C-alpha positions in Angstrom: -41.4 0.0 0.8 -37.9 -0.5 -1.4 -36.1 -3.2 -2.1 -32.1 -3.7 -1.1 -30.2 -5.8 -3.6 -27.9 -7.7 -2.8 -23.5 -7.1 -3.4 -25.1 -3.9 -5.8 -23.2 -1.3 -7.8 -23.4 1.1 -10.3 -18.8 0.9 -11.7 -17.2 -2.7 -13.1 -14.5 -3.6 -11.7 -11.3 -5.2 -13.6 -7.8 -5.2 -11.3 -5.9 -4.3 -13.8 -3.3 -3.5 -11.8 -3.2 -7.9 -11.6 -4.7 -8.4 -14.5 -3.6 -6.3 -17.0 -6.0 -8.3 -20.0 -9.4 -8.1 -18.2 -10.9 -10.6 -15.7 -12.0 -12.2 -18.0 -10.0 -13.2 -20.9 -6.9 -13.6 -17.7 -8.2 -17.6 -18.5 -7.5 -17.6 -14.3 -11.8 -17.9 -14.0 -15.5 -19.8 -15.7 -17.4 -17.6 -17.4 -20.5 -17.3 -14.4 -17.6 -16.3 -12.0 -15.4 -13.3 -14.2 -19.7 -11.7 -15.0 -19.3 -11.6 -11.4 -16.2 -10.1 -10.3 -16.9 -7.5 -13.3 -20.3 -6.6 -12.2 -19.8 -7.2 -8.7 -16.2 -6.6 -7.4 -16.6 -3.0 -5.8 -18.8 -4.1 -4.0 -16.6 -7.5 -2.8 -13.6 -5.5 -1.9 -15.5 -2.6 0.0 -17.8 -5.5 1.6 -14.6 -7.4 2.8 -12.2 -3.9 3.0 -14.6 -2.8 5.7 -15.6 0.2 4.3 -19.1 -0.8 3.1 -21.7 -2.0 6.3 -23.5 -5.0 4.6 -26.9 -4.3 4.4 -28.1 -7.9 3.5 -28.0 -11.5 5.1 -26.1 -12.5 1.8 -23.8 -9.9 2.1 -23.8 -10.3 6.4 -22.8 -13.9 4.9 -20.3 -12.5 2.5 -18.2 -10.6 5.5 -18.5 -13.8 7.3 -17.0 -15.7 5.1 -13.9 -13.4 4.3 -13.2 -13.2 7.0 -13.0 -17.3 7.3 -15.1 -18.0 10.2 -16.9 -19.6 7.5 -17.1 -21.3 4.4 -18.0 -20.5 0.8 -21.1 -21.1 0.0 -22.4 -18.6 -2.3 -21.8 -18.3 -6.6 -20.4 -14.5 -5.1 -18.6 -15.8 -1.8 -16.6 -18.7 -3.9 -15.7 -15.9 -6.9 -14.0 -13.7 -4.5 -12.5 -16.3 -2.6 -11.2 -17.7 -6.3 -10.3 -14.5 -6.8 -8.7 -13.2 -3.9 -6.5 -16.8 -4.2 -5.0 -15.1 -7.4 -3.8 -12.4 -6.9 -2.1 -14.0 -3.5 -0.8 -16.4 -4.9 3.2 -16.4 -5.9 4.0 -16.0 -9.5 4.9 -19.2 -11.3 8.0 -19.8 -12.1 9.6 -22.2 -14.7 12.8 -23.9 -13.2 15.2 -26.1 -14.5 17.5 -29.0 -12.4 20.6 -27.3 -15.0 19.9 -24.2 -15.4 22.8 -22.5 -13.1 24.1 -25.8 -11.7 28.1 -26.8 -11.9 26.5 -29.4 -13.5 26.6 -28.0 -16.5 29.7 -29.2 -19.1 30.7 -27.6 -22.1 32.8 -29.5 -24.7 36.1 -28.7 -23.8 35.5 -29.4 -19.7 34.6 -33.1 -20.6 37.6 -33.5 -21.8 40.2 -32.1 -19.7 41.0 -34.3 -18.1 43.0 -36.0 -21.1 46.1 -36.1 -22.3 47.1 -35.4 -26.3 
């Protein structure tokens, strides 16, 4: 009898297009989640896309989480949901109420109405 391992993958998952310095160096994930994503990310991705058939009850529950049918409970599910939220969130932009506003003034503007 063979024992099927959940989330088994023979490839490391790096997601370089979203985290060019690596998942573990991004500062977005705990060490545990970064390790899970690196070790099992390809399995997570193929299960979420539907290109891999779930082979264990844990993988079936994972697919249900990905489809929004149940809340994330395990570390595998939470790590993947966090990853998905990070890659789908728009990049934060730094803004200031003074940059680009018409209220910006120069020294000359402050004394324009005064007659000398």
